[in-house]
PARODREN-888075 format. One line per field, with one value per residue (C-alpha): x, y, z; residue number from 1; residue in one letter. Coordinates in Angstrom, 3 decimals, decimal comma. Layout:
! PARODREN-888075
u <- (X / ...)
v <- (Y / ...)
w <- (Z / ...)
pos <- (NUM / ...)
code <- (A / ...)
END
This chain:
! PARODREN-888075
u <- (-16,837 / -14,117 / -14,804 / -12,445 / -11,983 / -12,902 / -9,274 / -10,210 / -12,242 / -9,631 / -6,802 / -8,969 / -8,987 / -12,662 / -12,043 / -15,501 / -17,163 / -14,982 / -15,557 / -19,335 / -19,428 / -17,446 / -19,594 / -22,793 / -21,557 / -20,231 / -23,476 / -25,427 / -23,248 / -23,977 / -22,494 / -23,332 / -19,976 / -16,424 / -15,592 / -12,231 / -11,506 / -8,911 / -6,714 / -4,572 / -1,372 / 0,797 / -1,230 / -0,528 / 2,482 / 3,401 / 1,241 / -1,741 / -1,187 / -1,386 / -4,537 / -6,136 / -5,359 / -6,999 / -10,107 / -10,417 / -10,023 / -12,693 / -15,035 / -15,644 / -14,229 / -12,868 / -9,793 / -7,617 / -6,515 / -3,444 / -4,602 / -6,764 / -3,787 / -4,406 / -2,058 / 1,615 / 4,159 / 2,916 / 3,321 / 5,925 / 7,103 / 8,469 / 5,220 / 3,157 / 5,361 / 4,528 / 0,805 / 1,035 / 2,971 / 0,514 / -2,691 / -1,453 / -3,896 / -6,975 / -7,777 / -6,711 / -4,583 / -4,810 / -1,721 / -2,559 / -0,787 / 2,732 / 3,376 / 5,311 / 7,817 / 8,023 / 10,441 / 7,954 / 5,142 / 7,222 / 8,305 / 4,677 / 3,621 / 6,293 / 4,862 / 1,526 / -0,409 / -3,629 / -4,657 / -3,061 / -4,179 / -1,866 / -2,306 / -2,677 / 0,773 / 2,550 / 0,345 / 1,297 / 5,002 / 4,656 / 2,654 / 5,084 / 7,941 / 6,165 / 5,262 / 8,914 / 9,710)
v <- (3,874 / 6,142 / 7,495 / 10,093 / 9,513 / 12,557 / 13,539 / 16,583 / 14,563 / 11,795 / 14,218 / 15,565 / 12,050 / 11,448 / 7,853 / 6,640 / 9,324 / 8,522 / 4,780 / 5,190 / 7,510 / 5,064 / 2,117 / 4,006 / 4,909 / 1,414 / -0,200 / 2,019 / 0,780 / -2,804 / -5,308 / -3,193 / -1,409 / -1,967 / 0,533 / 2,260 / 4,467 / 7,159 / 8,068 / 10,857 / 9,144 / 12,224 / 14,181 / 11,609 / 10,784 / 7,134 / 6,671 / 8,316 / 6,123 / 3,005 / 4,226 / 5,113 / 1,665 / 0,018 / 2,187 / 1,411 / -2,327 / -2,145 / -0,203 / -3,137 / -1,395 / -3,497 / -1,312 / 1,154 / 3,848 / 5,942 / 9,281 / 11,333 / 12,487 / 16,100 / 16,151 / 16,850 / 14,096 / 11,138 / 7,475 / 6,713 / 3,161 / 2,598 / 3,750 / 1,646 / -1,329 / -0,631 / -0,570 / -3,941 / -5,374 / -4,000 / -4,992 / -8,542 / -9,157 / -8,131 / -5,429 / -4,751 / -1,702 / 0,868 / 3,049 / 6,392 / 9,652 / 10,253 / 6,879 / 8,158 / 5,501 / 1,840 / 1,394 / 2,803 / 0,743 / -2,443 / -1,844 / -1,416 / -4,460 / -6,507 / -5,348 / -6,865 / -3,684 / -4,790 / -1,584 / 1,600 / 5,142 / 6,473 / 9,488 / 8,789 / 9,910 / 7,891 / 4,880 / 5,028 / 5,123 / 2,213 / 0,049 / 0,899 / -0,378 / -3,723 / -3,869 / -3,336 / -6,514)
w <- (-12,916 / -11,527 / -8,034 / -6,602 / -2,878 / -0,783 / -0,151 / 1,948 / 4,436 / 4,357 / 5,221 / 8,070 / 9,503 / 8,726 / 7,629 / 8,640 / 6,536 / 3,528 / 3,833 / 4,189 / 1,176 / -0,965 / 0,112 / -0,748 / -4,221 / -4,905 / -3,746 / -6,156 / -9,018 / -8,048 / -10,451 / -13,492 / -13,555 / -12,415 / -9,699 / -9,406 / -6,406 / -7,085 / -4,109 / -5,685 / -4,579 / -5,106 / -2,522 / 0,208 / 2,361 / 2,903 / 6,015 / 4,344 / 1,279 / 3,443 / 5,200 / 1,853 / 0,453 / 3,461 / 3,073 / -0,618 / -0,013 / 2,713 / 0,420 / -1,911 / -4,987 / -7,826 / -8,391 / -6,564 / -9,021 / -8,265 / -9,624 / -11,938 / -13,971 / -12,959 / -9,953 / -10,667 / -10,286 / -12,266 / -11,427 / -8,767 / -9,342 / -5,822 / -4,197 / -6,582 / -5,664 / -2,012 / -2,811 / -4,589 / -1,631 / 0,896 / -0,901 / -1,620 / -4,461 / -2,440 / -5,003 / -8,567 / -9,314 / -12,083 / -12,397 / -13,969 / -14,608 / -15,843 / -17,487 / -20,476 / -21,484 / -22,358 / -19,429 / -16,917 / -18,409 / -18,334 / -14,712 / -13,639 / -15,646 / -13,858 / -10,512 / -11,487 / -12,238 / -13,939 / -15,760 / -16,955 / -17,615 / -20,321 / -22,597 / -26,313 / -27,480 / -24,786 / -25,521 / -29,213 / -28,292 / -25,860 / -28,270 / -31,093 / -28,944 / -28,538 / -32,245 / -33,180 / -31,275)
pos <- (1 / 2 / 3 / 4 / 5 / 6 / 7 / 8 / 9 / 10 / 11 / 12 / 13 / 14 / 15 / 16 / 17 / 18 / 19 / 20 / 21 / 22 / 23 / 24 / 25 / 26 / 27 / 28 / 29 / 30 / 31 / 32 / 33 / 34 / 35 / 36 / 37 / 38 / 39 / 40 / 41 / 42 / 43 / 44 / 45 / 46 / 47 / 48 / 49 / 50 / 51 / 52 / 53 / 54 / 55 / 56 / 57 / 58 / 59 / 60 / 61 / 62 / 63 / 64 / 65 / 66 / 67 / 68 / 69 / 70 / 71 / 72 / 73 / 74 / 75 / 76 / 77 / 78 / 79 / 80 / 81 / 82 / 83 / 84 / 85 / 86 / 87 / 88 / 89 / 90 / 91 / 92 / 93 / 94 / 95 / 96 / 97 / 98 / 99 / 100 / 101 / 102 / 103 / 104 / 105 / 106 / 107 / 108 / 109 / 110 / 111 / 112 / 113 / 114 / 115 / 116 / 117 / 118 / 119 / 120 / 121 / 122 / 123 / 124 / 125 / 126 / 127 / 128 / 129 / 130 / 131 / 132 / 133)
code <- (X / X / X / X / X / X / X / X / X / X / X / X / X / X / X / X / X / X / X / X / X / X / X / X / X / X / X / X / X / X / X / X / X / X / X / X / X / X / X / X / X / X / X / X / X / X / X / X / X / X / X / X / X / X / X / X / X / X / X / X / X / X / X / X / X / X / X / X / X / X / X / X / X / X / X / X / X / X / X / X / X / X / X / X / X / X / X / X / X / X / X / X / X / X / X / X / X / X / X / X / X / X / X / X / X / X / X / X / X / X / X / X / X / X / X / X / X / X / X / X / X / X / X / X / X / X / X / X / X / X / X / X / X)
END
């Protein structure tokens, strides 16, 4: 289940509200569904990104997801590397939005990203690259 973090409340500094909201939603899902909290990475500066990662880890979610794919900018490999470094395996990561090439996919795979959100045409190109050997 994808859960978009309340970015408005988060940016207002209402971390307790956001955390409580996430915990309530995640507890309702129980163990029946994997939970992925979307932080809309491209709406956050570096400090906000770090705070959001901490909140998502504290929420009990299974995955932190970088974006919905609707915010401009796409996947930023250096920021995703920072997330992987900061979370140290405490939560799985789904990179989503703007992953268009085999090179981007491979770089994220090397960082240890566990899941990917890729549009169909880009996915075909990436898989074709692997199939070609």
